N, C-alpha and C positions, 0 to 999 in steps of 0.2 A: 937334375935337369928337368925331369918330368914334373916335379913339384913346382918348378919355376914356370913351366908352360901352363900348368893348371891355374896358378895364381894370375898369370897374364890373361887367360881366357875369362876367368871370373871377373877380373877388373874391367875388361872391355865390355862384358855383358852388363855389368852394373852401370857403366857410363852410357850405354846405349838404351837404358830404360827397361831392360828385361829383368824378370825376377830370377833369383838364384835358388836352385834346388838345394835344400838343406836337409841333411840327415838328422838334424836335431829336431826338426818340426815333423811330428807324426802325421800321417795321412788319415783321412776320415775312415770310419769303420762302419760295418753293417750296411754297405752300399747295395741298394736294390732298385731295380727298374720295375715299375708296376703299371697296370693299365686297368681302368674301370670305365665302362661305357665308351671304349675306344679312345680314351685319353692316354697320354704317355708321360709319366712323372718319375723323376729320379729322386730318391730319398737317401739320406745317410745320417749317421750319428757323428758328433764331433770327436776329434781325436782325444786320446787320454791326456790329461793335464792341459786342458784348453786354456789358452791365454786370452785376455780381453783384446778386442780389436781384430779378432780372427775373421777373415772373409773367405769365400769359396768361389771357384770357377768350375762350372759343369759343362760337359760336352756330350754329344750323342753322335752316332753314326749308324747307317744301315749296312746291309750286306753288300751293297753296291756303291756306297759313297764313303768319303773320308769323314773324320771327326769335324763337327761344326759346333760353334759355341752356342749354348742355350742360355746360360746365365753367367755373368761375370761380376766379380767383386760383390757378391751378395752375402748378407749375414744370415739368410734363411737356410734351413736344413733340407730344402727341397727345391727342385727346378722343374717346371712344367714345360714340356716340349710340344704340347698339343697345339699351340698357336703357330708353330713353325710348319714347314712343308714336310708332312709325313703322309705315308700311304696306309690305308687300312689293312693292306696285305703285306706290309714290309716287316723285315726282321731287324730289330734294333738292339743296341747295347749302349751303355753310357759310362762315363767316368767323371770323377771329381777330385779336386785337390784343394788343400787348405793353403791360405796365404796370410803372412804376417809381415807387413812392411814390404821389403824387397825380397824376403825369403818365401819360399813355397815348398810344400811337401811333394812327395811322389804322387802319381796318379793312383787312385783307387778305382778299379773297374767293377762294373755290375754284371748281372746276368743278362742273357739274351731274352727278348720278348718278341713273339710274332703276334701282331695285334689281333687279327681276326680269330686266331685259335686260342690265344692265352688271355684275352681281355675278360674281365669279370662283368657279366651283363647284369644290370640293375633290375630291380623288381618292376613289374608292370603295374599300371593303375587299373583298378576294377570298380565298376559301378553296376548296381542291380536295379531293376524295375519290375514290379509285380503286375500280373494280369490274371486274375482268377487263381487257378491252381498251377500257374507257371511263373517262372522267373526268367527274365531276359538278362544275360550276362554280357556286358560290354567291356572290352579290353583295350587299353591304350599302351602302346609300346614305350619303353624308357627312352629318354632323350640322349642321343650320343653327342660327343664333343664335336664331331663333324660327320657328315653323312647320316644315314638312318639305318635302323635295324634291317629293314627289308631290302635296302640297296646293297648292304654288305653281305647278307646271307640269303641264298636262294631258298633254302628249306627252313622255314620257321614254323614251328607248331607249338600249341599250348596244351599244358596238362592241367585240367580243371578238376579240382577236388571240392566236393560239397557234402554237407551233413546238417542234420537238425541241430539247432543250438542246444548245447549241453550233452550231445551224443557223439562226441568226436570219434569214439571207437567204432562207430558204424558209418564212417565216412566212405563215400563212393567216388571213384576217379574216372574221368573221361580223357584218355590220352589222344594225341595226334590231331587235335583240332587246328585247322588252318585259318579259319575265319576269325575276325575280330568280335563277332557276336554269336551267341549260342543261346537257345531257349531250353531251359530245364523244365520238362513236363512231368505229368503224373505225380505232382507233389500234393501234400495234404493242405487243405484249406485252413486259413487262419493259423498258420504255423510259421515260425521264424527259422530260416535256413541261413547257413554261413558258407561262403565261397572263398577259395584261395587258388591262385593261378601261378604257374611257373612256365618259363619259356625254354624250349629246346631248339638248337640249331644244328645244321648239317655238318659244320666244320669245327664247332667249339664243343668239346666233350663235356664241359661243365654246364649244367643247367643254370638258369638265371636265379637270382635271389627271389624267394617266394614273395608274392604280393602280400599286402596287409589283409588281414581277415575282414571281409565285408559281409554284413548280415542284413537281411530284409525279410519281412513277413509277407506271406501270400495273402491275396484278397479274400473277401467273403464269398464271392461268386464270380462266375465267368463274365467278364465284361468285354464286349467287342470294342477295340480301340477306335474304330471309325465312328462309333456313336458319340463319344466325347468330342471328337473332331467336328462332327456335323453340328452338334449343339453349339459349340463355340463359333462355328462359321455363321449359323443362323443369327446368333446374338449380335455378332459384329455387323452383319448385313442390316439388321433392324436399326441398330444404333446409327450407322452411316446414313440410312434412308431418313431417319428422323432429323438428323443434322442438316441434310440437304433441304428437306421441306421447311425447316425452321429458317434457314437462310433465305430461301426463295420467297416465302410468303411471310416474312417477318412483319412487314407493315400491316398486312391484313390481320395477322394474329394479334399484334399489339393493339389494334383498334377494337378487335372483338373482346379481348380480355380487359382493356381499359378504355371504354367508350367515353367520348367527350359529351358533356351535358350542353345542349343547345338552348339558349335563351330566346324567348319570343322577340320578334324583330323590333317592336316598339320599346321593349325593355333595353335591348342592346343599343338602340338608337339614343335612348335617353341617357344611358350610362356613358356613351361615347361622345355626348354632346360637348361642344366647345364652351368654355366658361362665358364667353361673350355672346353666345347665340341667344335668340329669342326664347327657344325652348328651355335653355338653362336658366335664364333670368325669370321666366314664368314659373319655373319650379321653385325658385328661391323666394318669390313674393308670397305673402300670406294669402290664404284663400278667402275670397269674399263670401260673406254669408248672404244667402238669398232667402227671403221669406215673403209670405203674402198674409194679409189680415184675414181672419176667419170670423164670421158672425153667426151666432147661434140664437135663434128666436124661438121662444117657447110660446105657442099659441094657446087659445082656449079650447084645445081639443079634449073632447071627453074620452077618457081612457076606459074602455070596457074591460070586463073581467076576462082574463086570459090574454089580454093584449101584451105584446112583448115590452111595451113601454110602461107597463104597470109597475114593474119592479123598479124602474128608474124614474118614476114620476116624482117621488119625493125629492130626489136629488136634482132634477131639473127645476123644481119649484124653488130650490134654494140658490140656484146659480143666477148671476146677473143676466140681463137680457142680451148683452153683447160681450163676447170674449175675444180678445185679440191674442193670438199665439204666433210663435215663430215656427218656421218650417225648415 
């Protein structure tokens, strides 16, 4: 009788579209709920003897809510609950089952995770800038899936470790730093130093992952940072002033650099004369030659010694009495 009732129940469930729990389909293994930078991800391994076409349904719940579906009919071996409505201070667990057609396995449950106390905090980002015999350390917190490090934790401190490059065994640490920036002073000039930072919080017993090792050399001498800023400001001011002057007085400057050659008025008038004007026609007609007759008469003048005409006497005697020339 009981077997008959069981068959009827299974048949009704199948007709209604629900999956049937099968003891032959193994459930997923190694189910674990993890959190990194405040995300919430359920991971699992496929059951033994996995058949093709196997899919999974994953759910999660908090200490004050029932199970909610996070992923359904997925072929992936993980489900991210971070995009769903979760609290950074909630206590969560998850479960997953395998499905093949209309058959499904039993649920496989995970561990419990309290986000703010169990999440693994990622490494911060560190940058260095040198100024003489000092190094300024700037720290940037890791990015969380939602919210921020400072909003979730009230007490956040940094453990800063630094050493001369190649001398790791002589590293020095500065714990309990609360600011995002710190100046390392009393360093050797022209020396490369390396820095690494870890984050500690008030409610998470695990420190963050250490940052990448960042190295920077100190400068040759102490340089006041305001000097460089002042020089840059003066240069920019001069450039802007020159641009303003060039725009305002552009016409005058262009005339000074590229002056125009002015022609005499009568030249300009002749060049601009109309082809039918009297001036133009006069310029085109051939020039008339003007001349006057010249007569030279050699008289019976006695040329005395030392007279200027003495040298030219012989030549005058050989010329005709009258010469007509052109002028």
